[in-house]
C-alpha positions in Angstrom: -8.8 8.9 14.8 -11.1 5.7 16.7 -12.3 2.7 15.0 -15.7 1.9 14.0 -17.4 -1.6 14.3 -20.4 -2.7 12.8 -23.5 -4.5 14.1 -23.4 -8.1 13.7 -25.8 -8.5 10.8 -23.6 -11.4 9.4 -20.9 -13.3 10.3 -18.3 -11.2 8.4 -19.8 -8.0 10.2 -19.1 -9.5 13.4 -15.8 -9.3 13.3 -15.5 -6.3 10.9 -14.0 -2.8 11.8 -12.8 0.0 10.1 -11.1 3.6 10.1 -13.7 6.5 11.4 -14.0 8.8 9.0 -15.2 11.7 11.2 -11.1 13.6 10.4 -11.8 14.0 7.0 -13.4 17.4 5.8 -13.6 17.0 2.7 -15.4 14.6 0.1 -14.1 15.2 -3.5 -10.1 15.8 -4.1 -8.5 18.0 -6.5 -8.7 16.6 -10.0 -5.1 18.1 -11.2 -3.8 16.4 -8.3 -4.8 12.6 -9.2 -3.8 10.1 -11.2 -5.1 6.8 -12.2 -3.8 4.1 -10.5 -2.3 1.2 -12.4 -2.6 -2.1 -12.2 0.2 -4.4 -12.4 -0.3 -7.9 -10.8 2.1 -7.9 -8.5 4.2 -8.1 -12.1 7.9 -6.6 -12.9 8.6 -4.2 -15.9 9.7 -7.8 -17.5 5.9 -9.3 -17.2 7.2 -12.2 -15.0 5.5 -12.0 -11.4 7.4 -11.2 -8.5 4.5 -10.8 -5.6 1.9 -13.5 -6.2 -1.6 -13.7 -5.0 -1.8 -10.0 -6.5 -4.6 -8.9 -9.1 -8.2 -7.4 -9.9 -9.4 -5.2 -7.0 -11.2 -1.9 -7.2 -10.0 0.8 -9.6 -8.5 3.8 -7.7 -7.1 7.5 -8.1 -4.2 7.6 -6.2 -3.5 11.6 -5.2 -0.3 13.1 -6.2 1.7 14.0 -2.8 4.4 16.9 -2.6 7.2 15.3 -0.4 10.1 17.9 -1.7 8.3 21.0 -0.5 10.9 23.9 -1.2 12.7 25.6 1.8 10.5 28.6 3.3 7.2 27.6 1.9 4.5 28.7 4.0 0.9 27.2 3.8 -2.4 26.6 5.1 -4.4 23.5 6.1 -7.4 23.9 4.0 -8.6 20.2 4.0 -8.0 16.6 5.6 -8.4 14.1 2.9 -8.5 10.1 2.4 -6.3 8.5 0.1 -7.1 5.2 -1.5 -3.7 4.5 -2.4 -1.9 4.9 1.2 -2.9 4.5 5.1 -2.3 7.6 5.8 -4.7 10.6 5.7 -3.4 13.4 3.4 -3.7 17.2 3.8 -4.9 19.5 1.4 -2.8 23.0 2.0 -2.5 26.3 -0.2 0.9 27.8 -0.2 1.4 32.0 -0.3 1.2 31.8 -4.3 -2.4 30.2 -4.2 -1.0 26.8 -5.3 -2.9 23.6 -3.9 -0.5 20.7 -2.4 -1.2 17.2 -1.0 0.9 16.4 1.7 1.0 13.5 4.3 -1.0 14.7 7.1 0.3 14.3 11.0 -1.9 13.6 14.1 -1.9 17.1 15.4 -2.9 18.5 11.9 -6.0 20.5 11.9 -7.8 22.7 9.2 -6.6 26.3 9.3 -3.4 25.3 10.7 -0.1 27.5 9.3 2.9 25.1 8.6 6.1 26.4 7.4 9.3 24.7 5.6 12.3 25.5 7.0 12.8 28.5 9.5 13.2 28.3 13.1 9.5 27.6 14.7 9.9 24.1 16.1 5.6 23.3 15.7 3.7 20.5 15.0 3.4 20.0 11.5 6.5 22.7 10.2 9.2 20.9 8.4 13.0 21.2 9.6 16.4 19.9 8.6 17.1 17.4 11.7 19.9 20.1 12.4 17.1 22.7 13.9 15.1 20.3 15.7 15.0 19.3 19.6 17.0 15.9 20.3 14.0 13.7 21.3 11.1 15.1 19.0 8.9 13.0 17.5 9.5 13.2 13.6 8.3 11.6 10.3 8.6 12.2 6.4 12.8 11.8 7.1 14.8 12.6 3.9 17.4 9.8 3.3 19.7 12.3 1.2 19.4 16.1 1.4 16.8 17.3 -0.9 15.7 14.1 -2.2 12.5 14.6 -0.6 10.9 12.6 2.7 11.1 8.6 2.2 11.4 7.1 5.6 8.5 7.0 8.2 5.8 7.7 5.9 3.0 4.9 7.0 0.1 5.6 9.4 0.8 6.2 12.5 4.9 5.9 11.9 6.9 7.7 14.3 10.9 7.5 15.0 12.8 9.8 17.6 15.7 12.0 16.7 17.9 10.6 20.2 21.1 12.3 19.3 23.6 14.7 17.2 27.0 13.9 16.7 28.8 16.2 14.2 27.2 15.8 10.5 25.4 13.3 12.1 21.8 12.8 13.7 20.6 9.4 15.5 17.3 8.6 14.7 15.5 5.6 16.2 13.4 4.4 13.5 9.8 2.6 14.1 11.6 -0.9 13.9 13.8 -0.3 16.9 16.8 0.3 14.7 18.9 3.5 15.6 19.9 4.5 12.4 22.6 8.2 11.1 21.0 10.8 8.9 23.0 13.8 7.9 21.7 17.0 9.7 21.0 18.5 6.6 17.5 16.1 6.0 14.4 17.6 6.2 12.5 16.0 8.2 8.6 17.0 9.3 7.4 17.8 13.4 4.9 15.0 14.9 3.5 11.3 14.2 1.9 10.6 10.9 -1.8 10.6 11.7 -4.3 7.8 11.5 -2.3 5.5 14.2 -5.3 3.5 14.3 -4.9 1.8 11.3 -3.5 -1.4 12.4 -6.3 -2.3 14.5 -8.6 -2.2 11.4 -10.1 -6.3 11.3 -11.0 -7.2 7.5 -13.7 -8.9 8.6 -14.5 -10.8 4.9 -12.7 -12.2 2.1 -14.5 -10.2 -0.1 -12.8 -6.7 1.3 -9.2 -8.2 0.6 -10.3 -9.0 -2.9 -11.5 -5.9 -3.5 -8.1 -4.1 -2.0 -6.2 -6.4 -5.0 -5.3 -9.4 -2.7 -6.2 -12.8 -4.0 -6.4 -16.1 -2.5 -3.6 -17.6 -1.0 -3.5 -21.7 -0.7 -0.8 -22.7 2.4 1.4 -25.2 1.6 1.1 -27.9 3.9 -2.5 -28.8 1.7 -0.7 -28.9 -1.4 1.4 -31.8 -3.3 5.0 -32.9 -2.6 5.6 -32.2 -6.1 3.9 -28.2 -5.9 5.5 -27.1 -2.1 8.4 -28.3 0.1 5.5 -28.6 2.8 3.3 -30.5 0.9 2.6 -34.3 0.7 1.7 -36.6 4.1 4.8 -38.3 5.0 7.7 -35.2 5.2 5.5 -32.2 4.7 4.1 -30.3 8.1 5.2 -33.1 10.5 8.2 -35.4 10.7 10.2 -33.7 8.2 11.8 -31.7 11.0 13.4 -29.0 8.6 12.7 -24.7 8.9 9.6 -23.4 6.4 10.6 -22.8 3.5 9.1 -21.2 0.1 7.8 -22.9 -2.7 11.0 -22.4 -4.4 13.0 -23.9 -1.2 14.2 -20.8 0.2 14.3 -20.6 3.7 11.0 -18.7 4.8 11.8 -17.6 8.4 15.2 -16.6 10.2 16.7 -16.3 6.5 18.3 -12.8 5.8 17.5 -11.0 2.8 18.9 -7.5 3.3 21.2 -6.7 0.1 22.0 -3.5 0.2 24.9 -3.6 2.4 26.2 -0.5 1.0 24.2 1.5 4.0 25.1 -0.6 6.4 27.7 1.8 7.8 24.5 4.4 8.4 23.0 1.3 11.3 24.2 2.3 14.4 22.4 -0.3 16.3 20.4 -3.1 14.4 16.6 -3.7 14.7 17.3 -7.1 15.5 19.2 -6.6 18.8 17.3 -3.0 19.5 14.8 -3.7 22.8 11.2 -2.9 21.7 9.6 -0.1 23.0 6.7 -0.9 25.0 
């Protein structure tokens, strides 16, 4: 998957890039596997804005991805498709019963490839428990609990590595550098998630962001002191000596926001102390 550049016909087009769609083999999705993406505009179930600068954007029909295929499923990849609701490409597969499913497409997945869930065949695209995957393998779409379906390492280009096994646990190096324990019964897909060049895409224009449902953001340093801690001419950006803060006074950089401490026991090595892979 490469990056496509545009001719500099306008200032926005000069730096704009997009993903190459040459790997996509289908023009239309399966209608029975579509669902309308409801616009929530960054609001929760109480109607309060929990994520600012969200709203508008193009209407989207997201694909229903099957993250929990039954063990013993044997299927064939029919098409590689685009999903507007996620960064990764998806693969349309047909199982032995003739039913169609969508799964996340890996780097090495191709049309006509056979994939299995369970079994003992170690091949890219197959889904196996961590107990049957060789140590050192690159994996993705990992379950956090057996039978729950893949929940971790699902974005475009994401990959994790199975580093060791000790008893009932497997040690996995996550994309962030964190080393974490998983039950060996948890399932994972061999290989990395496809569309690895997604991180190199340059948006180029403000309108493109608006069509993605992201509204403009105003910096705090250009606000008045009554509207933001960074605002005002005297104690705003210069001379205050205070660290950056949110509009409500919370620390913006270096402030720990993790609250789910019940799963800290599964962390072997924190991502903050792990050495970044080169």
